[in-house]
C-alpha positions in Angstrom: 59.5 -85.5 -23.9 56.9 -83.8 -25.9 54.1 -86.3 -26.5 52.1 -83.8 -28.5 54.6 -84.4 -31.3 53.3 -87.9 -31.7 49.8 -86.5 -32.2 50.9 -84.0 -34.8 53.1 -86.4 -36.7 51.0 -89.5 -36.0 49.7 -89.8 -39.7 53.3 -89.5 -41.0 54.7 -92.0 -38.6 51.8 -94.5 -39.3 52.5 -94.1 -43.1 56.1 -94.9 -42.4 55.2 -98.1 -40.5 52.9 -99.3 -43.2 55.6 -98.6 -45.9 58.2 -100.5 -43.8 55.9 -103.5 -43.5 55.0 -103.3 -47.3 58.6 -103.1 -48.4 59.8 -105.8 -46.0 57.0 -108.2 -47.0 57.7 -107.6 -50.7 61.4 -108.1 -50.3 60.9 -111.2 -48.1 58.7 -112.8 -50.8 61.2 -112.1 -53.5 64.1 -113.2 -51.3 62.4 -116.5 -50.4 61.3 -117.4 -53.9 64.4 -116.4 -55.7 66.6 -117.8 -52.9 64.9 -121.2 -53.3 65.4 -121.0 -57.1 69.1 -120.3 -56.6 69.4 -123.1 -54.1 67.9 -125.6 -56.6 70.4 -124.3 -59.2 73.2 -125.0 -56.8 72.2 -128.7 -56.8 72.0 -129.0 -60.5 74.2 -131.4 -62.4 75.0 -128.6 -64.9 78.3 -127.0 -64.2 77.3 -123.6 -65.8 74.2 -123.3 -63.5 76.3 -124.1 -60.4 78.9 -121.5 -61.5 76.2 -118.9 -62.0 75.0 -119.6 -58.5 78.4 -119.1 -56.9 78.9 -115.9 -58.9 75.5 -114.5 -57.7 76.3 -115.4 -54.1 79.7 -113.9 -54.2 78.6 -110.6 -55.8 75.6 -110.0 -53.6 77.1 -111.1 -50.3 80.4 -109.5 -51.0 79.2 -106.0 -51.6 77.2 -103.7 -49.2 73.5 -103.3 -49.8 73.9 -99.5 -49.8 76.3 -99.7 -52.7 73.9 -102.0 -54.7 71.0 -99.6 -54.1 73.0 -96.6 -55.2 74.3 -98.3 -58.3 70.8 -99.3 -59.5 68.9 -96.1 -58.4 71.5 -93.5 -59.5 73.5 -95.4 -62.0 70.7 -97.2 -63.8 69.5 -94.2 -65.8 72.9 -93.9 -67.4 72.4 -97.3 -69.1 68.6 -96.8 -69.7 67.3 -98.5 -66.6 64.9 -96.3 -64.7 63.0 -97.6 -61.7 61.1 -95.8 -59.0 62.5 -95.6 -55.5 59.9 -98.2 -54.3 60.8 -100.7 -57.1 64.5 -100.3 -56.4 63.9 -100.7 -52.6 61.8 -103.8 -52.8 63.7 -105.4 -55.6 67.1 -104.5 -54.4 66.5 -105.7 -50.8 64.8 -108.9 -52.1 67.6 -109.8 -54.4 70.2 -109.0 -51.8 68.6 -111.2 -49.2 68.0 -114.0 -51.7 71.7 -114.7 -51.7 71.6 -115.3 -47.9 68.3 -117.3 -48.1 69.8 -119.5 -50.8 72.8 -120.5 -48.6 70.4 -121.1 -45.7 68.3 -123.4 -47.8 71.4 -125.2 -49.2 72.6 -125.9 -45.6 69.2 -127.2 -44.7 69.0 -129.6 -47.6 72.5 -130.9 -46.7 71.4 -131.6 -43.2 68.9 -134.2 -44.3 70.3 -137.8 -44.0 71.1 -139.3 -47.4 69.4 -142.5 -46.3 66.0 -140.8 -46.4 66.5 -139.8 -50.1 67.7 -143.4 -50.9 64.7 -144.8 -49.1 62.3 -142.6 -51.0 63.9 -143.7 -54.3 63.5 -147.3 -53.3 59.8 -146.7 -52.6 59.3 -145.3 -56.1 59.1 -141.6 -55.2 60.0 -139.3 -58.1 62.5 -136.5 -57.6 59.6 -134.0 -57.4 57.7 -136.1 -54.8 60.9 -136.5 -52.8 61.4 -132.8 -52.8 57.9 -131.8 -51.9 57.1 -134.5 -49.3 60.5 -135.3 -47.7 63.2 -132.7 -48.3 61.2 -129.4 -48.2 59.3 -130.1 -44.9 62.4 -131.2 -43.0 64.6 -128.4 -44.5 62.2 -125.7 -43.5 61.9 -127.1 -39.9 65.7 -127.2 -39.7 66.4 -123.7 -41.0 63.5 -121.8 -39.5 65.5 -120.2 -36.7 68.1 -119.0 -39.2 65.4 -117.8 -41.6 63.9 -115.8 -38.7 67.2 -114.1 -38.0 67.7 -113.2 -41.6 64.1 -111.9 -41.8 64.7 -109.7 -38.8 67.9 -108.4 -40.5 65.8 -107.7 -43.6 63.3 -105.6 -41.7 66.0 -103.6 -40.0 68.0 -103.2 -43.3 64.9 -101.6 -44.9 66.0 -98.5 -43.0 68.8 -98.1 -45.6 66.2 -97.3 -48.2 65.7 -93.9 -46.7 68.8 -92.8 -48.7 66.7 -93.1 -51.9 63.7 -91.4 -50.2 61.5 -94.5 -49.8 58.9 -93.2 -47.3 59.5 -95.9 -44.6 59.9 -95.4 -40.9 63.4 -94.0 -40.9 62.4 -91.4 -43.5 59.4 -90.4 -41.5 61.3 -90.2 -38.2 64.1 -88.1 -39.9 61.6 -85.7 -41.3 60.0 -85.3 -37.9 63.4 -84.7 -36.3 64.4 -82.2 -39.0 61.1 -80.2 -38.7 60.9 -80.1 -34.9 64.6 -80.1 -34.0 63.7 -83.0 -31.6 65.8 -86.1 -31.5 64.6 -88.2 -28.6 60.9 -88.5 -29.6 61.3 -89.6 -33.3 64.2 -92.0 -32.8 62.8 -93.5 -29.6 59.6 -94.1 -31.6 61.8 -95.7 -34.4 63.6 -98.0 -32.0 60.5 -99.1 -30.2 58.6 -99.8 -33.4 61.4 -101.9 -34.9 61.6 -103.8 -31.6 57.8 -104.5 -31.7 58.0 -105.7 -35.3 60.9 -108.1 -34.7 59.4 -109.3 -31.4 56.1 -110.2 -33.2 58.1 -112.0 -35.9 60.0 -114.0 -33.3 56.9 -115.1 -31.5 55.1 -116.1 -34.8 58.2 -118.0 -35.9 58.4 -119.8 -32.6 54.9 -121.1 -32.9 55.5 -122.2 -36.5 58.7 -124.0 -35.5 56.9 -125.9 -32.7 54.3 -127.0 -35.3 56.9 -128.1 -37.9 59.0 -130.0 -35.3 56.1 -131.6 -33.5 57.1 -135.0 -34.9 60.5 -134.7 -33.2 58.9 -134.4 -29.8 56.8 -137.5 -30.5 
């Protein structure tokens, strides 16, 4: 193993790490916010909104992320939609994961006993107050492990964006391998770095879960 390669390509690899974190954070934010919006649509009394929800979930979960990225990035200009590779990467990954987050949230809401909602109504809580003070806190505590798993998948799936030249870690490692004809050093770096990111996420989520579920222990 030639450790000198990491000195030479250190700035490139560091740039790749920062881009991976940036893209993952942006996609996670979009996925969580849009996923929550979709989940709320699924609970609407309006049949059209519920149908749109099911259509979105079916389309985005039923087709590969790579196909979606290709269609938007390479097919978009043919219909007048031109986005940068970074915009397609963050937006595409975020909208893709929103479908999974929406279903996770929906399952979390359904796990809350109906008696709690009825009790809140009897106590004079509005629907908004019930959502903010009763349903959301318990839902997040219930689905946090599943959210963590999906977030880890999101970080790892960001590697797919290398096909549209987003300068994330996989792009940097591939360039290093191409220029040096070395395989072990760049891809070992890639594997270890992804593991460190996901390990850090798991530890942080574990601490958050303990705080959110402290009332259960009591």
